[in-house]
C-alpha positions as a Markdown table, in Angstrom:
| # | Residue | x | y | z |
|---|---|---|---|---|
| 1 | Met | 41.3 | -62.1 | 101.8 |
| 2 | Pro | 39.8 | -63.4 | 105.1 |
| 3 | Phe | 38.7 | -61.1 | 107.9 |
| 4 | Met | 41.7 | -59.4 | 109.4 |
| 5 | Cys | 42.7 | -60.2 | 112.9 |
| 6 | Glu | 42.5 | -57.8 | 115.9 |
| 7 | His | 46.1 | -56.6 | 115.8 |
| 8 | Ser | 45.9 | -55.6 | 112.2 |
| 9 | Arg | 42.5 | -53.9 | 112.4 |
| 10 | Ile | 42.1 | -51.0 | 109.9 |
| 11 | Asp | 41.6 | -47.6 | 111.4 |
| 12 | Val | 38.9 | -46.6 | 108.9 |
| 13 | Val | 37.1 | -48.6 | 106.2 |
| 14 | Val | 35.5 | -46.3 | 103.6 |
| 15 | Val | 32.4 | -47.9 | 102.0 |
| 16 | Gly | 31.9 | -46.3 | 98.6 |
| 17 | Gly | 34.7 | -45.0 | 96.4 |
| 18 | Gly | 33.1 | -42.0 | 94.7 |
| 19 | Leu | 34.4 | -38.5 | 95.0 |
| 20 | Ala | 33.3 | -38.1 | 98.6 |
| 21 | Gly | 34.7 | -41.4 | 99.7 |
| 22 | Leu | 38.0 | -40.9 | 98.0 |
| 23 | Ala | 38.3 | -37.4 | 99.3 |
| 24 | Gly | 37.8 | -38.7 | 102.8 |
| 25 | Ala | 40.3 | -41.5 | 102.3 |
| 26 | Leu | 42.9 | -39.1 | 101.0 |
| 27 | Gly | 42.7 | -36.9 | 104.1 |
| 28 | Leu | 42.8 | -40.0 | 106.4 |
| 29 | Ala | 45.8 | -41.4 | 104.5 |
| 30 | Arg | 47.7 | -38.2 | 104.8 |
| 31 | Ala | 46.9 | -38.2 | 108.5 |
| 32 | Arg | 48.8 | -41.5 | 108.6 |
| 33 | Arg | 45.7 | -43.5 | 109.4 |
| 34 | Ser | 45.4 | -47.0 | 107.8 |
| 35 | Val | 42.5 | -46.7 | 105.4 |
| 36 | Leu | 40.7 | -49.0 | 103.0 |
| 37 | Val | 38.2 | -48.0 | 100.4 |
| 38 | Leu | 35.7 | -50.6 | 99.2 |
| 39 | Asp | 33.8 | -49.8 | 96.0 |
| 40 | Ala | 31.4 | -51.7 | 93.9 |
| 41 | Gly | 32.3 | -49.8 | 90.8 |
| 42 | Gln | 28.9 | -48.4 | 90.0 |
| 43 | Pro | 29.1 | -44.6 | 90.3 |
| 44 | Arg | 26.0 | -42.6 | 90.0 |
| 45 | Asn | 27.3 | -40.4 | 87.2 |
| 46 | Ala | 28.6 | -43.3 | 85.0 |
| 47 | Pro | 26.0 | -42.6 | 82.3 |
| 48 | Ala | 27.4 | -39.1 | 81.8 |
| 49 | Ala | 30.2 | -38.6 | 79.2 |
| 50 | His | 31.9 | -35.8 | 81.1 |
| 51 | Ala | 32.0 | -34.3 | 84.6 |
| 52 | His | 31.8 | -30.5 | 84.8 |
| 53 | Gly | 32.5 | -27.8 | 87.4 |
| 54 | Tyr | 35.6 | -29.4 | 89.0 |
| 55 | Leu | 38.5 | -26.9 | 88.8 |
| 56 | Thr | 41.4 | -28.2 | 86.6 |
| 57 | Arg | 39.3 | -31.3 | 85.7 |
| 58 | Asp | 36.3 | -29.8 | 83.8 |
| 59 | Gly | 35.1 | -32.0 | 81.1 |
| 60 | Met | 36.9 | -35.1 | 82.3 |
| 61 | Pro | 35.0 | -38.4 | 81.9 |
| 62 | Pro | 33.7 | -39.4 | 85.4 |
| 63 | Leu | 35.5 | -42.8 | 85.5 |
| 64 | Glu | 38.8 | -41.1 | 84.6 |
| 65 | Leu | 38.3 | -38.7 | 87.5 |
| 66 | Leu | 37.7 | -41.5 | 89.9 |
| 67 | Ser | 40.8 | -43.3 | 88.6 |
| 68 | Ile | 43.0 | -40.3 | 89.3 |
| 69 | Gly | 41.4 | -40.1 | 92.8 |
| 70 | Arg | 42.2 | -43.8 | 93.5 |
| 71 | Ala | 45.8 | -43.2 | 92.4 |
| 72 | Glu | 46.1 | -40.3 | 94.8 |
| 73 | Val | 44.8 | -42.3 | 97.8 |
| 74 | Arg | 47.2 | -45.2 | 97.0 |
| 75 | Gly | 50.1 | -42.7 | 96.7 |
| 76 | Tyr | 49.7 | -42.1 | 100.5 |
| 77 | Gly | 49.5 | -45.7 | 101.4 |
| 78 | Gly | 45.7 | -46.1 | 101.3 |
| 79 | Glu | 44.2 | -49.2 | 99.8 |
| 80 | Val | 41.3 | -49.3 | 97.2 |
| 81 | Val | 39.6 | -52.6 | 96.6 |
| 82 | Glu | 36.7 | -53.3 | 94.3 |
| 83 | Gly | 34.0 | -55.3 | 95.9 |
| 84 | Thr | 30.3 | -55.1 | 97.0 |
| 85 | Val | 29.8 | -54.6 | 100.7 |
| 86 | Lys | 26.9 | -56.7 | 101.9 |
| 87 | Ser | 27.0 | -56.2 | 105.7 |
| 88 | Leu | 28.2 | -53.8 | 108.4 |
| 89 | Gly | 28.1 | -55.1 | 112.0 |
| 90 | Arg | 29.5 | -54.2 | 115.4 |
| 91 | Leu | 32.1 | -56.4 | 117.0 |
| 92 | Pro | 31.7 | -57.4 | 120.7 |
| 93 | Gly | 34.9 | -55.7 | 121.7 |
| 94 | Gly | 34.3 | -52.6 | 119.7 |
| 95 | Gly | 34.8 | -51.7 | 116.1 |
| 96 | Phe | 33.1 | -53.1 | 113.1 |
| 97 | Arg | 33.1 | -56.0 | 110.7 |
| 98 | Val | 32.7 | -55.3 | 107.1 |
| 99 | Gly | 31.5 | -58.2 | 105.0 |
| 100 | Leu | 31.7 | -58.5 | 101.2 |
| 101 | Ala | 29.4 | -60.3 | 98.8 |
| 102 | Asp | 32.2 | -62.8 | 98.0 |
| 103 | Gly | 32.6 | -63.8 | 101.6 |
| 104 | Asn | 35.7 | -61.8 | 102.3 |
| 105 | Gly | 35.9 | -58.9 | 104.7 |
| 106 | Trp | 37.8 | -56.6 | 107.1 |
| 107 | Asp | 37.6 | -55.4 | 110.6 |
| 108 | Ala | 37.7 | -51.6 | 111.2 |
| 109 | Arg | 37.9 | -49.2 | 114.1 |
| 110 | Arg | 35.7 | -46.6 | 112.4 |
| 111 | Leu | 33.5 | -46.5 | 109.3 |
| 112 | Leu | 33.1 | -43.7 | 106.7 |
| 113 | Val | 30.1 | -44.6 | 104.6 |
| 114 | Thr | 29.7 | -42.8 | 101.2 |
| 115 | Thr | 27.4 | -45.0 | 99.3 |
| 116 | Gly | 25.6 | -42.1 | 97.6 |
| 117 | Leu | 22.1 | -42.2 | 96.3 |
| 118 | Val | 19.8 | -43.6 | 93.6 |
| 119 | Asp | 17.9 | -41.4 | 91.2 |
| 120 | Glu | 14.3 | -42.5 | 91.1 |
| 121 | Leu | 13.0 | -41.4 | 87.7 |
| 122 | Pro | 9.4 | -41.1 | 86.5 |
| 123 | Asp | 8.1 | -44.3 | 85.0 |
| 124 | Ile | 8.0 | -43.2 | 81.4 |
| 125 | Pro | 9.1 | -45.6 | 78.6 |
| 126 | Gly | 12.5 | -44.6 | 77.2 |
| 127 | Leu | 13.3 | -42.1 | 79.9 |
| 128 | Arg | 15.8 | -44.0 | 81.9 |
| 129 | Glu | 17.7 | -45.2 | 78.8 |
| 130 | Arg | 18.5 | -41.6 | 78.0 |
| 131 | Trp | 19.4 | -40.6 | 81.6 |
| 132 | Gly | 22.7 | -38.7 | 81.8 |
| 133 | Arg | 22.7 | -38.1 | 78.0 |
| 134 | Asp | 19.7 | -36.0 | 76.9 |
| 135 | Val | 17.4 | -36.7 | 79.9 |
| 136 | Val | 19.1 | -34.5 | 82.6 |
| 137 | His | 18.6 | -32.8 | 85.9 |
| 138 | Cys | 21.2 | -30.2 | 86.8 |
| 139 | Pro | 21.8 | -27.2 | 84.5 |
| 140 | Tyr | 25.3 | -26.7 | 86.0 |
| 141 | Cys | 26.2 | -30.1 | 84.8 |
| 142 | Phe | 24.5 | -30.1 | 81.4 |
| 143 | Gly | 23.3 | -26.6 | 80.7 |
| 144 | Trp | 26.3 | -25.4 | 78.7 |
| 145 | Glu | 26.2 | -28.4 | 76.4 |
| 146 | Leu | 22.5 | -27.8 | 75.9 |
| 147 | Arg | 22.6 | -24.0 | 75.5 |
| 148 | Asp | 20.1 | -22.6 | 73.1 |
| 149 | Ala | 18.6 | -26.0 | 72.5 |
| 150 | Pro | 14.8 | -26.7 | 72.6 |
| 151 | Leu | 14.2 | -28.1 | 76.1 |
| 152 | Gly | 11.2 | -29.6 | 77.9 |
| 153 | Val | 11.0 | -29.6 | 81.7 |
| 154 | Leu | 8.9 | -32.5 | 82.9 |
| 155 | Ala | 6.7 | -31.4 | 85.7 |
| 156 | Thr | 6.5 | -34.0 | 88.5 |
| 157 | Ser | 6.5 | -31.7 | 91.6 |
| 158 | Pro | 5.4 | -28.3 | 92.7 |
| 159 | His | 9.0 | -27.1 | 92.0 |
| 160 | Ala | 8.8 | -27.7 | 88.3 |
| 161 | Ala | 8.0 | -24.1 | 87.4 |
| 162 | Glu | 11.0 | -22.9 | 89.2 |
| 163 | Gln | 13.1 | -25.5 | 87.5 |
| 164 | Ala | 11.9 | -24.3 | 84.1 |
| 165 | Leu | 12.7 | -20.7 | 85.0 |
| 166 | Met | 16.2 | -21.7 | 86.0 |
| 167 | Trp | 16.8 | -23.5 | 82.8 |
| 168 | Arg | 15.6 | -20.4 | 80.9 |
| 169 | Gln | 19.1 | -19.0 | 81.7 |
| 170 | Trp | 20.6 | -21.5 | 79.3 |
| 171 | Ser | 18.1 | -21.5 | 76.5 |
| 172 | Pro | 15.5 | -19.2 | 75.1 |
| 173 | Asp | 13.4 | -22.2 | 74.0 |
| 174 | Val | 12.1 | -23.9 | 77.2 |
| 175 | Ile | 8.6 | -25.3 | 77.7 |
| 176 | Leu | 7.0 | -26.8 | 80.8 |
| 177 | Leu | 5.5 | -30.2 | 80.2 |
| 178 | Gln | 2.7 | -30.3 | 82.8 |
| 179 | His | 2.5 | -34.1 | 82.8 |
| 180 | Thr | 0.9 | -35.3 | 86.0 |
| 181 | Ala | 1.8 | -32.4 | 88.3 |
| 182 | Pro | -0.6 | -29.7 | 89.4 |
| 183 | Gly | -0.7 | -26.6 | 87.2 |
| 184 | Pro | 1.4 | -23.6 | 88.1 |
| 185 | Thr | 0.1 | -21.1 | 90.6 |
| 186 | Asp | -0.9 | -17.7 | 89.5 |
| 187 | Glu | 2.4 | -16.3 | 90.6 |
| 188 | Gln | 4.3 | -19.0 | 88.7 |
| 189 | Ser | 2.2 | -18.5 | 85.6 |
| 190 | Glu | 3.0 | -14.8 | 85.7 |
| 191 | Gln | 6.7 | -15.6 | 85.9 |
| 192 | Leu | 6.6 | -18.2 | 83.2 |
| 193 | Thr | 4.8 | -15.8 | 80.9 |
| 194 | Ala | 7.3 | -13.1 | 81.6 |
| 195 | Arg | 10.2 | -15.3 | 80.7 |
| 196 | Gly | 8.5 | -16.8 | 77.6 |
| 197 | Val | 8.1 | -20.3 | 79.0 |
| 198 | Pro | 4.8 | -21.9 | 77.7 |
| 199 | Val | 3.0 | -24.7 | 79.6 |
| 200 | Val | 2.1 | -27.7 | 77.5 |
| 201 | Ala | -0.8 | -29.6 | 79.1 |
| 202 | Gly | -1.2 | -33.4 | 78.8 |
| 203 | Glu | 0.5 | -36.5 | 80.3 |
| 204 | Val | 3.8 | -37.6 | 78.7 |
| 205 | Ala | 3.5 | -41.2 | 77.5 |
| 206 | Ala | 6.9 | -41.9 | 76.1 |
| 207 | Val | 10.2 | -40.4 | 75.0 |
| 208 | Glu | 10.8 | -40.2 | 71.2 |
| 209 | Val | 14.3 | -41.1 | 70.0 |
| 210 | Ser | 15.7 | -40.9 | 66.4 |
| 211 | Asp | 19.3 | -41.9 | 65.4 |
| 212 | Asp | 20.2 | -42.5 | 69.0 |
| 213 | Arg | 19.2 | -38.9 | 70.0 |
| 214 | Leu | 16.2 | -37.7 | 71.9 |
| 215 | Ser | 13.9 | -36.0 | 69.4 |
| 216 | Gly | 10.9 | -35.2 | 71.7 |
| 217 | Val | 8.2 | -36.6 | 73.8 |
| 218 | Arg | 4.8 | -38.2 | 72.9 |
| 219 | Leu | 1.8 | -37.2 | 74.9 |
| 220 | Arg | -1.0 | -39.5 | 75.9 |
| 221 | Ser | -3.1 | -37.8 | 73.2 |
| 222 | Gly | -0.6 | -38.9 | 70.5 |
| 223 | Gln | 0.8 | -35.5 | 70.0 |
| 224 | Val | 4.6 | -35.3 | 69.6 |
| 225 | Val | 6.4 | -32.3 | 71.1 |
| 226 | His | 9.8 | -32.0 | 69.5 |
| 227 | Arg | 12.6 | -31.3 | 72.0 |
| 228 | Arg | 16.4 | -31.7 | 72.0 |
| 229 | Ala | 16.5 | -32.7 | 75.7 |
| 230 | Val | 14.1 | -33.4 | 78.6 |
| 231 | Val | 14.8 | -32.1 | 82.1 |
| 232 | Val | 13.5 | -34.1 | 85.0 |
| 233 | Ala | 13.6 | -33.9 | 88.8 |
| 234 | Pro | 14.2 | -37.3 | 90.2 |
| 235 | Arg | 13.5 | -38.4 | 93.8 |
| 236 | Phe | 16.8 | -38.9 | 95.5 |
| 237 | Glu | 16.9 | -42.0 | 97.6 |
| 238 | Ser | 20.1 | -42.4 | 99.7 |
| 239 | Arg | 21.7 | -45.9 | 99.8 |
| 240 | His | 21.4 | -46.3 | 103.5 |
| 241 | Ala | 20.3 | -49.9 | 103.8 |
| 242 | Leu | 23.8 | -51.1 | 105.0 |
| 243 | Leu | 23.4 | -48.7 | 108.0 |
| 244 | Asp | 20.0 | -49.7 | 109.1 |
| 245 | Asp | 21.2 | -52.3 | 111.5 |
| 246 | Leu | 23.6 | -49.8 | 113.1 |
| 247 | Asp | 20.7 | -47.5 | 114.2 |
| 248 | Val | 21.4 | -44.4 | 112.2 |
| 249 | Val | 18.6 | -41.9 | 111.8 |
| 250 | Val | 17.2 | -41.4 | 108.3 |
| 251 | Thr | 15.5 | -38.0 | 107.6 |
| 252 | Glu | 13.3 | -36.7 | 104.8 |
| 253 | His | 14.8 | -33.7 | 102.9 |
| 254 | Pro | 12.9 | -30.5 | 103.8 |
| 255 | Leu | 11.7 | -30.2 | 100.2 |
| 256 | Gly | 10.4 | -33.7 | 100.2 |
| 257 | Ile | 12.7 | -34.7 | 97.3 |
| 258 | Gly | 14.4 | -37.7 | 99.0 |
| 259 | Cys | 15.8 | -39.2 | 102.2 |
| 260 | Gln | 19.2 | -38.9 | 103.7 |
| 261 | Val | 21.2 | -40.0 | 106.8 |
| 262 | Gln | 21.1 | -37.5 | 109.6 |
| 263 | Ala | 24.6 | -36.3 | 110.6 |
| 264 | Asp | 26.3 | -33.3 | 112.1 |
| 265 | Ala | 28.5 | -30.9 | 110.2 |
| 266 | Thr | 31.4 | -33.3 | 110.5 |
| 267 | Gly | 29.4 | -36.3 | 109.1 |
| 268 | Arg | 29.1 | -37.9 | 112.5 |
| 269 | Thr | 25.9 | -40.0 | 112.8 |
| 270 | Ala | 23.8 | -41.1 | 115.7 |
| 271 | Ala | 25.6 | -44.4 | 115.6 |
| 272 | Pro | 28.9 | -44.3 | 117.5 |
| 273 | Gly | 31.9 | -44.7 | 115.3 |
| 274 | Val | 30.0 | -44.2 | 112.0 |
| 275 | Trp | 30.5 | -41.2 | 109.7 |
| 276 | Val | 28.8 | -40.4 | 106.4 |
| 277 | Ala | 29.6 | -38.0 | 103.6 |
| 278 | Gly | 28.5 | -37.0 | 100.2 |
| 279 | Asn | 24.9 | -37.6 | 98.9 |
| 280 | Leu | 24.3 | -40.1 | 101.7 |
| 281 | Ala | 24.4 | -37.2 | 104.2 |
| 282 | Asp | 22.9 | -34.6 | 101.8 |
| 283 | Val | 21.0 | -35.7 | 98.7 |
| 284 | Thr | 21.6 | -32.3 | 97.2 |
| 285 | Ala | 25.4 | -32.2 | 97.7 |
| 286 | Val | 27.2 | -30.8 | 94.6 |
| 287 | Ser | 23.8 | -29.8 | 93.2 |
| 288 | Cys | 22.6 | -26.3 | 92.3 |
| 289 | Arg | 20.3 | -23.6 | 93.7 |
| 290 | Leu | 17.5 | -21.9 | 92.0 |
| 291 | Pro | 18.3 | -18.2 | 91.5 |
| 292 | Arg | 15.5 | -15.7 | 91.9 |
| 293 | Pro | 13.6 | -15.4 | 88.5 |
| 294 | Ala | 14.3 | -12.0 | 86.9 |
| 295 | Ser | 10.6 | -11.4 | 86.4 |
| 296 | Ser | 9.9 | -11.5 | 90.2 |
| 297 | Pro | 12.3 | -9.4 | 92.2 |
| 298 | Arg | 9.9 | -9.7 | 95.2 |
| 299 | Arg | 10.2 | -13.4 | 95.4 |
| 300 | Arg | 12.6 | -15.0 | 97.8 |
| 301 | Ser | 15.2 | -17.3 | 96.1 |
| 302 | Thr | 14.0 | -20.8 | 96.3 |
| 303 | Pro | 16.7 | -23.4 | 96.7 |
| 304 | Ile | 16.6 | -26.7 | 94.9 |
| 305 | Ser | 19.3 | -27.8 | 97.2 |
| 306 | Pro | 19.1 | -26.0 | 100.6 |
| 307 | Pro | 21.6 | -26.7 | 103.3 |
| 308 | Arg | 20.6 | -29.5 | 105.8 |
| 309 | Thr | 18.6 | -28.3 | 108.6 |
| 310 | Ser | 17.6 | -29.7 | 111.9 |
| 311 | Thr | 13.9 | -29.0 | 111.3 |
| 312 | Ala | 13.5 | -31.9 | 108.8 |
| 313 | Pro | 11.2 | -34.6 | 110.1 |
| 314 | Ser | 13.2 | -37.7 | 111.1 |
| 315 | Arg | 12.5 | -41.3 | 111.6 |
| 316 | Arg | 14.5 | -44.4 | 112.5 |
| 317 | Arg | 14.4 | -47.1 | 109.9 |
| 318 | Ala | 13.7 | -50.6 | 111.2 |
| 319 | Pro | 16.5 | -53.1 | 110.6 |
| 320 | Gly | 16.3 | -54.7 | 107.2 |
| 321 | Arg | 14.0 | -52.1 | 105.7 |
């Protein structure tokens, strides 16, 4: 389809057809706005067999959940088109031009960008291949399925001890693989001991797999530590490259776990006419918080996904970066 002419300009083009994009499109379509969702068909949770925590849809395969969402948007007159967006540009008379990889495109009055994020995993052989199966992150997504299983938390940040203490809620057999991270503080060591979480020193060199199931990790020393699953804390990098030429502001998350597009509570960005939602606006959206460890009632609860704050350092990304 060629670029649409001025009189048929779409009210809102939604770039990214995950849950955030489809939810926005549904509301817009019900408000009798013309809305088009463009999606590349590469959802972040595609490796996972099931999605959990969605009322009435718990345990549904992620792609099936998206299929239902697309049908709901279309039921109100919204359009959903599969395609990879390659460019977003302003039109001289106002509005935006949305260009696809195949040369087609549309003109829009407003943009809602929900391109999500990329999970940057530690560079350990075999780790990425198991991602979303038995290499996991969020206990509220995978904890029930891994309850009582031997788990290893891979330490890659100062938050690893708190992550191990959180996973202890789901299994009595949790170890902290120190890997390349600094050792726990005295306070963290006290908490880990109180909860029966041992610390295993040594760098993890590879993931061990047997019969298409993770069986453990191999340390640089050659020692194999048998585990049913490995917990990691990825760095969350929002997919903001399409927005760089529109002068949005990109901020680092307060915990230093990734970058996200700065927006107000409604999703409005510094770029006029551009809104963002989902993990593009908050890399910890639909994630979990760390409860206070039972062994340390004095300690303030440490969030693994705190709300966005205005105190995070910000920077403008140069076009094309």
